[in-house]
PDB file with SEQRES, HELIX, SHEET and CRYST1 records, atoms N, CA, C and O in Angstrom:
SEQRES   1 A   77  MET SER ASN VAL LYS SER GLU ILE ALA GLU LEU VAL SER          
SEQRES   2 A   77  LYS LYS VAL GLY ILE PRO SER ASP LYS ALA LEU GLN SER          
SEQRES   3 A   77  VAL ASP VAL VAL LEU ASN PHE VAL LYS GLU LYS LEU PRO          
SEQRES   4 A   77  PRO THR ILE ALA ALA GLN LEU ASP ALA VAL LEU ALA GLY          
SEQRES   5 A   77  ASN VAL ASP LEU SER ASP GLY ILE GLY LEU ASP ASP ALA          
SEQRES   6 A   77  ALA GLY LEU LEU GLY GLY PHE LEU SER GLY LYS LYS              
HELIX    1 AA1 ASN A    3  VAL A   16  1                                  14    
HELIX    2 AA2 SER A   20  LYS A   37  1                                  18    
HELIX    3 AA3 PRO A   40  LEU A   50  1                                  11    
HELIX    4 AA4 LEU A   62  SER A   74  1                                  13    
CRYST1    1.000    1.000    1.000  90.00  90.00  90.00 P 1           1          
ATOM      1  N   MET A   1      87.090  93.708  87.466  1.00  0.00           N  
ATOM      2  CA  MET A   1      86.919  94.724  88.457  1.00  0.00           C  
ATOM      3  C   MET A   1      88.087  94.560  89.424  1.00  0.00           C  
ATOM      4  O   MET A   1      88.465  93.446  89.787  1.00  0.00           O  
ATOM      5  N   SER A   2      88.662  95.727  89.842  1.00  0.00           N  
ATOM      6  CA  SER A   2      89.840  95.645  90.704  1.00  0.00           C  
ATOM      7  C   SER A   2      89.241  95.227  92.140  1.00  0.00           C  
ATOM      8  O   SER A   2      88.079  95.467  92.466  1.00  0.00           O  
ATOM      9  N   ASN A   3      90.104  94.628  92.888  1.00  0.00           N  
ATOM     10  CA  ASN A   3      89.840  94.204  94.219  1.00  0.00           C  
ATOM     11  C   ASN A   3      89.528  95.538  95.054  1.00  0.00           C  
ATOM     12  O   ASN A   3      88.588  95.502  95.848  1.00  0.00           O  
ATOM     13  N   VAL A   4      90.275  96.708  94.908  1.00  0.00           N  
ATOM     14  CA  VAL A   4      90.052  97.793  95.603  1.00  0.00           C  
ATOM     15  C   VAL A   4      88.746  98.375  95.340  1.00  0.00           C  
ATOM     16  O   VAL A   4      88.050  98.773  96.274  1.00  0.00           O  
ATOM     17  N   LYS A   5      88.350  98.455  94.071  1.00  0.00           N  
ATOM     18  CA  LYS A   5      87.014  98.934  93.775  1.00  0.00           C  
ATOM     19  C   LYS A   5      85.892  98.135  94.272  1.00  0.00           C  
ATOM     20  O   LYS A   5      84.842  98.658  94.645  1.00  0.00           O  
ATOM     21  N   SER A   6      86.110  96.828  94.282  1.00  0.00           N  
ATOM     22  CA  SER A   6      85.024  95.912  94.798  1.00  0.00           C  
ATOM     23  C   SER A   6      84.927  96.056  96.284  1.00  0.00           C  
ATOM     24  O   SER A   6      83.825  96.048  96.834  1.00  0.00           O  
ATOM     25  N   GLU A   7      86.141  96.200  97.012  1.00  0.00           N  
ATOM     26  CA  GLU A   7      86.064  96.538  98.351  1.00  0.00           C  
ATOM     27  C   GLU A   7      85.391  97.746  98.778  1.00  0.00           C  
ATOM     28  O   GLU A   7      84.668  97.737  99.774  1.00  0.00           O  
ATOM     29  N   ILE A   8      85.598  98.844  98.045  1.00  0.00           N  
ATOM     30  CA  ILE A   8      84.989 100.089  98.278  1.00  0.00           C  
ATOM     31  C   ILE A   8      83.458  99.862  98.136  1.00  0.00           C  
ATOM     32  O   ILE A   8      82.655 100.210  99.002  1.00  0.00           O  
ATOM     33  N   ALA A   9      83.105  99.222  96.919  1.00  0.00           N  
ATOM     34  CA  ALA A   9      81.676  98.991  96.646  1.00  0.00           C  
ATOM     35  C   ALA A   9      80.914  98.204  97.702  1.00  0.00           C  
ATOM     36  O   ALA A   9      79.756  98.472  98.023  1.00  0.00           O  
ATOM     37  N   GLU A  10      81.641  97.211  98.225  1.00  0.00           N  
ATOM     38  CA  GLU A  10      81.025  96.334  99.318  1.00  0.00           C  
ATOM     39  C   GLU A  10      80.775  97.184 100.518  1.00  0.00           C  
ATOM     40  O   GLU A  10      79.711  97.074 101.128  1.00  0.00           O  
ATOM     41  N   LEU A  11      81.824  98.140 100.938  1.00  0.00           N  
ATOM     42  CA  LEU A  11      81.532  99.023 102.081  1.00  0.00           C  
ATOM     43  C   LEU A  11      80.411  99.953 101.793  1.00  0.00           C  
ATOM     44  O   LEU A  11      79.628 100.208 102.708  1.00  0.00           O  
ATOM     45  N   VAL A  12      80.242 100.509 100.577  1.00  0.00           N  
ATOM     46  CA  VAL A  12      79.179 101.404 100.359  1.00  0.00           C  
ATOM     47  C   VAL A  12      77.822 100.609 100.335  1.00  0.00           C  
ATOM     48  O   VAL A  12      76.800 101.158 100.747  1.00  0.00           O  
ATOM     49  N   SER A  13      77.806  99.466  99.911  1.00  0.00           N  
ATOM     50  CA  SER A  13      76.591  98.547  99.873  1.00  0.00           C  
ATOM     51  C   SER A  13      76.166  98.379 101.353  1.00  0.00           C  
ATOM     52  O   SER A  13      74.998  98.595 101.675  1.00  0.00           O  
ATOM     53  N   LYS A  14      77.097  97.997 102.256  1.00  0.00           N  
ATOM     54  CA  LYS A  14      76.823  97.630 103.626  1.00  0.00           C  
ATOM     55  C   LYS A  14      76.361  98.949 104.393  1.00  0.00           C  
ATOM     56  O   LYS A  14      75.346  98.955 105.090  1.00  0.00           O  
ATOM     57  N   LYS A  15      77.119  99.989 104.231  1.00  0.00           N  
ATOM     58  CA  LYS A  15      76.923 101.223 105.022  1.00  0.00           C  
ATOM     59  C   LYS A  15      75.775 101.986 104.666  1.00  0.00           C  
ATOM     60  O   LYS A  15      75.167 102.645 105.508  1.00  0.00           O  
ATOM     61  N   VAL A  16      75.408 101.930 103.347  1.00  0.00           N  
ATOM     62  CA  VAL A  16      74.269 102.799 102.773  1.00  0.00           C  
ATOM     63  C   VAL A  16      73.027 101.850 102.677  1.00  0.00           C  
ATOM     64  O   VAL A  16      71.908 102.363 102.654  1.00  0.00           O  
ATOM     65  N   GLY A  17      73.167 100.537 102.622  1.00  0.00           N  
ATOM     66  CA  GLY A  17      72.129  99.699 102.412  1.00  0.00           C  
ATOM     67  C   GLY A  17      71.504  99.580 101.014  1.00  0.00           C  
ATOM     68  O   GLY A  17      70.292  99.419 100.870  1.00  0.00           O  
ATOM     69  N   ILE A  18      72.376  99.665  99.977  1.00  0.00           N  
ATOM     70  CA  ILE A  18      71.970  99.604  98.628  1.00  0.00           C  
ATOM     71  C   ILE A  18      72.581  98.392  98.092  1.00  0.00           C  
ATOM     72  O   ILE A  18      73.594  97.876  98.565  1.00  0.00           O  
ATOM     73  N   PRO A  19      71.847  97.904  96.960  1.00  0.00           N  
ATOM     74  CA  PRO A  19      72.290  96.600  96.305  1.00  0.00           C  
ATOM     75  C   PRO A  19      73.676  96.859  95.839  1.00  0.00           C  
ATOM     76  O   PRO A  19      74.071  97.986  95.539  1.00  0.00           O  
ATOM     77  N   SER A  20      74.488  95.661  95.780  1.00  0.00           N  
ATOM     78  CA  SER A  20      75.830  95.774  95.235  1.00  0.00           C  
ATOM     79  C   SER A  20      76.126  96.342  93.921  1.00  0.00           C  
ATOM     80  O   SER A  20      77.157  96.984  93.720  1.00  0.00           O  
ATOM     81  N   ASP A  21      75.182  96.105  92.957  1.00  0.00           N  
ATOM     82  CA  ASP A  21      75.337  96.625  91.550  1.00  0.00           C  
ATOM     83  C   ASP A  21      75.188  98.198  91.586  1.00  0.00           C  
ATOM     84  O   ASP A  21      75.898  98.899  90.864  1.00  0.00           O  
ATOM     85  N   LYS A  22      74.277  98.717  92.417  1.00  0.00           N  
ATOM     86  CA  LYS A  22      74.102 100.172  92.581  1.00  0.00           C  
ATOM     87  C   LYS A  22      75.284 100.758  93.256  1.00  0.00           C  
ATOM     88  O   LYS A  22      75.713 101.842  92.862  1.00  0.00           O  
ATOM     89  N   ALA A  23      75.889 100.083  94.319  1.00  0.00           N  
ATOM     90  CA  ALA A  23      76.969 100.501  94.996  1.00  0.00           C  
ATOM     91  C   ALA A  23      78.243 100.569  94.046  1.00  0.00           C  
ATOM     92  O   ALA A  23      79.053 101.490  94.151  1.00  0.00           O  
ATOM     93  N   LEU A  24      78.371  99.607  93.166  1.00  0.00           N  
ATOM     94  CA  LEU A  24      79.584  99.677  92.276  1.00  0.00           C  
ATOM     95  C   LEU A  24      79.341 100.727  91.221  1.00  0.00           C  
ATOM     96  O   LEU A  24      80.323 101.332  90.790  1.00  0.00           O  
ATOM     97  N   GLN A  25      78.096 101.019  90.743  1.00  0.00           N  
ATOM     98  CA  GLN A  25      77.880 102.108  89.852  1.00  0.00           C  
ATOM     99  C   GLN A  25      78.245 103.473  90.569  1.00  0.00           C  
ATOM    100  O   GLN A  25      78.798 104.396  89.972  1.00  0.00           O  
ATOM    101  N   SER A  26      77.911 103.512  91.802  1.00  0.00           N  
ATOM    102  CA  SER A  26      78.146 104.809  92.555  1.00  0.00           C  
ATOM    103  C   SER A  26      79.773 105.011  92.741  1.00  0.00           C  
ATOM    104  O   SER A  26      80.335 106.102  92.639  1.00  0.00           O  
ATOM    105  N   VAL A  27      80.367 103.875  93.007  1.00  0.00           N  
ATOM    106  CA  VAL A  27      81.865 103.936  93.192  1.00  0.00           C  
ATOM    107  C   VAL A  27      82.469 104.392  91.823  1.00  0.00           C  
ATOM    108  O   VAL A  27      83.354 105.248  91.830  1.00  0.00           O  
ATOM    109  N   ASP A  28      82.029 103.860  90.667  1.00  0.00           N  
ATOM    110  CA  ASP A  28      82.539 104.163  89.436  1.00  0.00           C  
ATOM    111  C   ASP A  28      82.289 105.751  89.158  1.00  0.00           C  
ATOM    112  O   ASP A  28      83.191 106.440  88.681  1.00  0.00           O  
ATOM    113  N   VAL A  29      81.190 106.212  89.439  1.00  0.00           N  
ATOM    114  CA  VAL A  29      80.824 107.632  89.317  1.00  0.00           C  
ATOM    115  C   VAL A  29      81.781 108.547  90.034  1.00  0.00           C  
ATOM    116  O   VAL A  29      82.275 109.535  89.489  1.00  0.00           O  
ATOM    117  N   VAL A  30      82.044 108.152  91.383  1.00  0.00           N  
ATOM    118  CA  VAL A  30      82.788 108.992  92.198  1.00  0.00           C  
ATOM    119  C   VAL A  30      84.265 108.877  91.751  1.00  0.00           C  
ATOM    120  O   VAL A  30      84.947 109.897  91.653  1.00  0.00           O  
ATOM    121  N   LEU A  31      84.741 107.721  91.494  1.00  0.00           N  
ATOM    122  CA  LEU A  31      86.165 107.516  91.081  1.00  0.00           C  
ATOM    123  C   LEU A  31      86.419 108.393  89.799  1.00  0.00           C  
ATOM    124  O   LEU A  31      87.375 109.168  89.768  1.00  0.00           O  
ATOM    125  N   ASN A  32      85.608 108.267  88.813  1.00  0.00           N  
ATOM    126  CA  ASN A  32      85.742 108.929  87.520  1.00  0.00           C  
ATOM    127  C   ASN A  32      85.755 110.473  87.793  1.00  0.00           C  
ATOM    128  O   ASN A  32      86.551 111.214  87.215  1.00  0.00           O  
ATOM    129  N   PHE A  33      84.876 110.898  88.660  1.00  0.00           N  
ATOM    130  CA  PHE A  33      84.890 112.328  89.011  1.00  0.00           C  
ATOM    131  C   PHE A  33      86.199 112.760  89.535  1.00  0.00           C  
ATOM    132  O   PHE A  33      86.773 113.771  89.130  1.00  0.00           O  
ATOM    133  N   VAL A  34      86.672 111.947  90.472  1.00  0.00           N  
ATOM    134  CA  VAL A  34      87.973 112.213  91.269  1.00  0.00           C  
ATOM    135  C   VAL A  34      89.079 112.238  90.227  1.00  0.00           C  
ATOM    136  O   VAL A  34      89.856 113.192  90.197  1.00  0.00           O  
ATOM    137  N   LYS A  35      89.177 111.247  89.388  1.00  0.00           N  
ATOM    138  CA  LYS A  35      90.206 111.224  88.361  1.00  0.00           C  
ATOM    139  C   LYS A  35      90.219 112.318  87.443  1.00  0.00           C  
ATOM    140  O   LYS A  35      91.298 112.745  87.033  1.00  0.00           O  
ATOM    141  N   GLU A  36      89.061 112.849  87.051  1.00  0.00           N  
ATOM    142  CA  GLU A  36      89.008 113.944  86.189  1.00  0.00           C  
ATOM    143  C   GLU A  36      89.558 115.264  86.883  1.00  0.00           C  
ATOM    144  O   GLU A  36      90.121 116.127  86.209  1.00  0.00           O  
ATOM    145  N   LYS A  37      89.391 115.380  88.148  1.00  0.00           N  
ATOM    146  CA  LYS A  37      89.919 116.479  88.881  1.00  0.00           C  
ATOM    147  C   LYS A  37      91.371 116.491  89.302  1.00  0.00           C  
ATOM    148  O   LYS A  37      91.895 117.522  89.725  1.00  0.00           O  
ATOM    149  N   LEU A  38      92.038 115.313  89.184  1.00  0.00           N  
ATOM    150  CA  LEU A  38      93.350 115.140  89.501  1.00  0.00           C  
ATOM    151  C   LEU A  38      94.306 115.418  88.329  1.00  0.00           C  
ATOM    152  O   LEU A  38      93.914 115.240  87.176  1.00  0.00           O  
ATOM    153  N   PRO A  39      95.496 115.833  88.585  1.00  0.00           N  
ATOM    154  CA  PRO A  39      96.467 116.014  87.539  1.00  0.00           C  
ATOM    155  C   PRO A  39      96.752 114.589  86.844  1.00  0.00           C  
ATOM    156  O   PRO A  39      96.703 113.574  87.539  1.00  0.00           O  
ATOM    157  N   PRO A  40      97.014 114.525  85.629  1.00  0.00           N  
ATOM    158  CA  PRO A  40      97.096 113.293  84.830  1.00  0.00           C  
ATOM    159  C   PRO A  40      98.023 112.275  85.527  1.00  0.00           C  
ATOM    160  O   PRO A  40      97.682 111.096  85.627  1.00  0.00           O  
ATOM    161  N   THR A  41      99.159 112.719  85.994  1.00  0.00           N  
ATOM    162  CA  THR A  41     100.177 111.762  86.577  1.00  0.00           C  
ATOM    163  C   THR A  41      99.580 111.152  87.818  1.00  0.00           C  
ATOM    164  O   THR A  41      99.775 109.963  88.073  1.00  0.00           O  
ATOM    165  N   ILE A  42      98.859 111.927  88.598  1.00  0.00           N  
ATOM    166  CA  ILE A  42      98.267 111.383  89.888  1.00  0.00           C  
ATOM    167  C   ILE A  42      97.077 110.495  89.489  1.00  0.00           C  
ATOM    168  O   ILE A  42      96.885 109.453  90.116  1.00  0.00           O  
ATOM    169  N   ALA A  43      96.240 110.869  88.441  1.00  0.00           N  
ATOM    170  CA  ALA A  43      95.227 109.989  88.129  1.00  0.00           C  
ATOM    171  C   ALA A  43      95.661 108.629  87.578  1.00  0.00           C  
ATOM    172  O   ALA A  43      94.980 107.617  87.745  1.00  0.00           O  
ATOM    173  N   ALA A  44      96.841 108.646  86.903  1.00  0.00           N  
ATOM    174  CA  ALA A  44      97.470 107.397  86.440  1.00  0.00           C  
ATOM    175  C   ALA A  44      97.824 106.580  87.587  1.00  0.00           C  
ATOM    176  O   ALA A  44      97.526 105.386  87.610  1.00  0.00           O  
ATOM    177  N   GLN A  45      98.458 107.164  88.567  1.00  0.00           N  
ATOM    178  CA  GLN A  45      98.668 106.445  89.857  1.00  0.00           C  
ATOM    179  C   GLN A  45      97.465 105.840  90.541  1.00  0.00           C  
ATOM    180  O   GLN A  45      97.537 104.704  91.009  1.00  0.00           O  
ATOM    181  N   LEU A  46      96.379 106.549  90.614  1.00  0.00           N  
ATOM    182  CA  LEU A  46      95.222 106.080  91.043  1.00  0.00           C  
ATOM    183  C   LEU A  46      94.562 104.841  90.307  1.00  0.00           C  
ATOM    184  O   LEU A  46      93.942 103.938  90.870  1.00  0.00           O  
ATOM    185  N   ASP A  47      94.806 104.959  88.930  1.00  0.00           N  
ATOM    186  CA  ASP A  47      94.341 103.929  88.066  1.00  0.00           C  
ATOM    187  C   ASP A  47      95.241 102.735  88.293  1.00  0.00           C  
ATOM    188  O   ASP A  47      94.721 101.622  88.226  1.00  0.00           O  
ATOM    189  N   ALA A  48      96.496 102.836  88.546  1.00  0.00           N  
ATOM    190  CA  ALA A  48      97.386 101.733  88.949  1.00  0.00           C  
ATOM    191  C   ALA A  48      97.000 101.035  90.148  1.00  0.00           C  
ATOM    192  O   ALA A  48      97.065  99.807  90.204  1.00  0.00           O  
ATOM    193  N   VAL A  49      96.574 101.792  91.180  1.00  0.00           N  
ATOM    194  CA  VAL A  49      96.094 101.151  92.467  1.00  0.00           C  
ATOM    195  C   VAL A  49      94.807 100.446  92.199  1.00  0.00           C  
ATOM    196  O   VAL A  49      94.664  99.309  92.650  1.00  0.00           O  
ATOM    197  N   LEU A  50      93.809 101.041  91.473  1.00  0.00           N  
ATOM    198  CA  LEU A  50      92.591 100.398  91.143  1.00  0.00           C  
ATOM    199  C   LEU A  50      92.739  99.124  90.356  1.00  0.00           C  
ATOM    200  O   LEU A  50      92.008  98.154  90.561  1.00  0.00           O  
ATOM    201  N   ALA A  51      93.675  99.139  89.469  1.00  0.00           N  
ATOM    202  CA  ALA A  51      93.990  98.037  88.601  1.00  0.00           C  
ATOM    203  C   ALA A  51      94.631  96.925  89.263  1.00  0.00           C  
ATOM    204  O   ALA A  51      94.787  95.848  88.688  1.00  0.00           O  
ATOM    205  N   GLY A  52      95.048  97.162  90.565  1.00  0.00           N  
ATOM    206  CA  GLY A  52      95.791  96.085  91.300  1.00  0.00           C  
ATOM    207  C   GLY A  52      97.296  96.021  91.036  1.00  0.00           C  
ATOM    208  O   GLY A  52      97.940  95.035  91.394  1.00  0.00           O  
ATOM    209  N   ASN A  53      97.870  97.069  90.410  1.00  0.00           N  
ATOM    210  CA  ASN A  53      99.286  97.026  89.984  1.00  0.00           C  
ATOM    211  C   ASN A  53     100.164  97.677  91.080  1.00  0.00           C  
ATOM    212  O   ASN A  53     101.362  97.865  90.871  1.00  0.00           O  
ATOM    213  N   VAL A  54      99.556  98.034  92.281  1.00  0.00           N  
ATOM    214  CA  VAL A  54     100.362  98.474  93.370  1.00  0.00           C  
ATOM    215  C   VAL A  54     100.055  97.456  94.475  1.00  0.00           C  
ATOM    216  O   VAL A  54      98.907  97.083  94.715  1.00  0.00           O  
ATOM    217  N   ASP A  55     101.114  97.037  95.119  1.00  0.00           N  
ATOM    218  CA  ASP A  55     100.905  96.059  96.263  1.00  0.00           C  
ATOM    219  C   ASP A  55     100.349  96.872  97.602  1.00  0.00           C  
ATOM    220  O   ASP A  55     101.007  97.712  98.216  1.00  0.00           O  
ATOM    221  N   LEU A  56      99.237  96.519  97.868  1.00  0.00           N  
ATOM    222  CA  LEU A  56      98.613  97.078  99.047  1.00  0.00           C  
ATOM    223  C   LEU A  56      98.451  96.081 100.160  1.00  0.00           C  
ATOM    224  O   LEU A  56      97.678  96.321 101.087  1.00  0.00           O  
ATOM    225  N   SER A  57      99.115  95.029 100.108  1.00  0.00           N  
ATOM    226  CA  SER A  57      98.947  93.974 101.088  1.00  0.00           C  
ATOM    227  C   SER A  57      99.332  94.448 102.515  1.00  0.00           C  
ATOM    228  O   SER A  57      98.872  93.866 103.498  1.00  0.00           O  
ATOM    229  N   ASP A  58     100.113  95.424 102.621  1.00  0.00           N  
ATOM    230  CA  ASP A  58     100.428  95.985 103.955  1.00  0.00           C  
ATOM    231  C   ASP A  58      99.671  97.299 104.188  1.00  0.00           C  
ATOM    232  O   ASP A  58     100.046  98.051 105.087  1.00  0.00           O  
ATOM    233  N   GLY A  59      98.677  97.588 103.456  1.00  0.00           N  
ATOM    234  CA  GLY A  59      97.964  98.800 103.513  1.00  0.00           C  
ATOM    235  C   GLY A  59      98.660  99.978 102.994  1.00  0.00           C  
ATOM    236  O   GLY A  59      99.816  99.884 102.581  1.00  0.00           O  
ATOM    237  N   ILE A  60      98.024 101.069 102.993  1.00  0.00           N  
ATOM    238  CA  ILE A  60      98.631 102.332 102.430  1.00  0.00           C  
ATOM    239  C   ILE A  60      99.224 103.051 103.616  1.00  0.00           C  
ATOM    240  O   ILE A  60      98.511 103.544 104.490  1.00  0.00           O  
ATOM    241  N   GLY A  61     100.513 103.103 103.631  1.00  0.00           N  
ATOM    242  CA  GLY A  61     101.109 103.903 104.648  1.00  0.00           C  
ATOM    243  C   GLY A  61     101.298 105.294 104.360  1.00  0.00           C  
ATOM    244  O   GLY A  61     100.874 105.753 103.300  1.00  0.00           O  
ATOM    245  N   LEU A  62     101.923 106.048 105.242  1.00  0.00           N  
ATOM    246  CA  LEU A  62     102.138 107.476 105.060  1.00  0.00           C  
ATOM    247  C   LEU A  62     102.947 107.754 103.819  1.00  0.00           C  
ATOM    248  O   LEU A  62     102.637 108.638 103.020  1.00  0.00           O  
ATOM    249  N   ASP A  63     104.082 106.903 103.676  1.00  0.00           N  
ATOM    250  CA  ASP A  63     104.937 107.086 102.505  1.00  0.00           C  
ATOM    251  C   ASP A  63     104.206 106.831 101.239  1.00  0.00           C  
ATOM    252  O   ASP A  63     104.391 107.554 100.260  1.00  0.00           O  
ATOM    253  N   ASP A  64     103.351 105.791 101.221  1.00  0.00           N  
ATOM    254  CA  ASP A  64     102.640 105.559  99.990  1.00  0.00           C  
ATOM    255  C   ASP A  64     101.623 106.688  99.659  1.00  0.00           C  
ATOM    256  O   ASP A  64     101.505 107.097  98.504  1.00  0.00           O  
ATOM    257  N   ALA A  65     100.903 107.177 100.675  1.00  0.00           N  
ATOM    258  CA  ALA A  65      99.976 108.221 100.451  1.00  0.00           C  
ATOM    259  C   ALA A  65     100.726 109.555  99.956  1.00  0.00           C  
ATOM    260  O   ALA A  65     100.262 110.284  99.080  1.00  0.00           O  
ATOM    261  N   ALA A  66     101.866 109.772 100.582  1.00  0.00           N  
ATOM    262  CA  ALA A  66     102.639 110.965 100.186  1.00  0.00           C  
ATOM    263  C   ALA A  66     103.161 110.851  98.723  1.00  0.00           C  
ATOM    264  O   ALA A  66     103.252 111.835  97.989  1.00  0.00           O  
ATOM    265  N   GLY A  67     103.491 109.614  98.355  1.00  0.00           N  
ATOM    266  CA  GLY A  67     103.974 109.358  96.978  1.00  0.00           C  
ATOM    267  C   GLY A  67     102.906 109.553  95.958  1.00  0.00           C  
ATOM    268  O   GLY A  67     103.138 110.125  94.893  1.00  0.00           O  
ATOM    269  N   LEU A  68     101.615 109.032  96.312  1.00  0.00           N  
ATOM    270  CA  LEU A  68     100.559 109.183  95.431  1.00  0.00           C  
ATOM    271  C   LEU A  68     100.173 110.612  95.219  1.00  0.00           C  
ATOM    272  O   LEU A  68      99.797 111.005  94.114  1.00  0.00           O  
ATOM    273  N   LEU A  69     100.264 111.420  96.294  1.00  0.00           N  
ATOM    274  CA  LEU A  69      99.662 112.771  96.332  1.00  0.00           C  
ATOM    275  C   LEU A  69     100.778 113.804  96.124  1.00  0.00           C  
ATOM    276  O   LEU A  69     100.448 114.968  95.898  1.00  0.00           O  
ATOM    277  N   GLY A  70     102.029 113.476  96.181  1.00  0.00           N  
ATOM    278  CA  GLY A  70     103.134 114.356  96.125  1.00  0.00           C  
ATOM    279  C   GLY A  70     103.068 115.514  95.171  1.00  0.00           C  
ATOM    280  O   GLY A  70     103.073 116.662  95.613  1.00  0.00           O  
ATOM    281  N   GLY A  71     103.009 115.278  93.931  1.00  0.00           N  
ATOM    282  CA  GLY A  71     102.901 116.320  92.913  1.00  0.00           C  
ATOM    283  C   GLY A  71     101.633 117.180  93.188  1.00  0.00           C  
ATOM    284  O   GLY A  71     101.697 118.407  93.122  1.00  0.00           O  
ATOM    285  N   PHE A  72     100.551 116.569  93.478  1.00  0.00           N  
ATOM    286  CA  PHE A  72      99.256 117.303  93.749  1.00  0.00           C  
ATOM    287  C   PHE A  72      99.428 118.228  94.945  1.00  0.00           C  
ATOM    288  O   PHE A  72      99.087 119.409  94.869  1.00  0.00           O  
ATOM    289  N   LEU A  73      99.918 117.738  95.976  1.00  0.00           N  
ATOM    290  CA  LEU A  73     100.088 118.530  97.159  1.00  0.00           C  
ATOM    291  C   LEU A  73     101.032 119.709  96.997  1.00  0.00           C  
ATOM    292  O   LEU A  73     100.829 120.788  97.554  1.00  0.00           O  
ATOM    293  N   SER A  74     102.072 119.459  96.211  1.00  0.00           N  
ATOM    294  CA  SER A  74     103.102 120.462  96.034  1.00  0.00           C  
ATOM    295  C   SER A  74     102.750 121.611  95.150  1.00  0.00           C  
ATOM    296  O   SER A  74     103.503 122.574  95.011  1.00  0.00           O  
ATOM    297  N   GLY A  75     101.559 121.494  94.536  1.00  0.00           N  
ATOM    298  CA  GLY A  75     101.130 122.537  93.623  1.00  0.00           C  
ATOM    299  C   GLY A  75     101.542 122.446  92.213  1.00  0.00           C  
ATOM    300  O   GLY A  75     101.103 123.246  91.387  1.00  0.00           O  
ATOM    301  N   LYS A  76     102.411 121.455  91.880  1.00  0.00           N  
ATOM    302  CA  LYS A  76     102.886 121.304  90.562  1.00  0.00           C  
ATOM    303  C   LYS A  76     101.717 120.843  89.543  1.00  0.00           C  
ATOM    304  O   LYS A  76     100.818 120.065  89.863  1.00  0.00           O  
ATOM    305  N   LYS A  77     101.851 121.398  88.355  1.00  0.00           N  
ATOM    306  CA  LYS A  77     100.753 121.032  87.459  1.00  0.00           C  
ATOM    307  C   LYS A  77     101.500 120.466  86.115  1.00  0.00           C  
ATOM    308  O   LYS A  77     100.833 120.072  85.158  1.00  0.00           O  
TER     309      LYS A  77                                                      
END                                                                             
């Protein structure tokens, strides 16, 4: 499991008050839904982030966010 996904699941577990395993299932459902709605190139970038293949040690800055969503926001398909 990716560190990003586990961090999200931990937040969900704490905020909603559900067990960690249920939070992880919820996160999987939401992320899969989001990836299905994104253009393939953007979904692949999201997969890279979730797989830990993108250095997020300094957080996601505006440049990173713009890069991840650039094609999607520009309306290119």
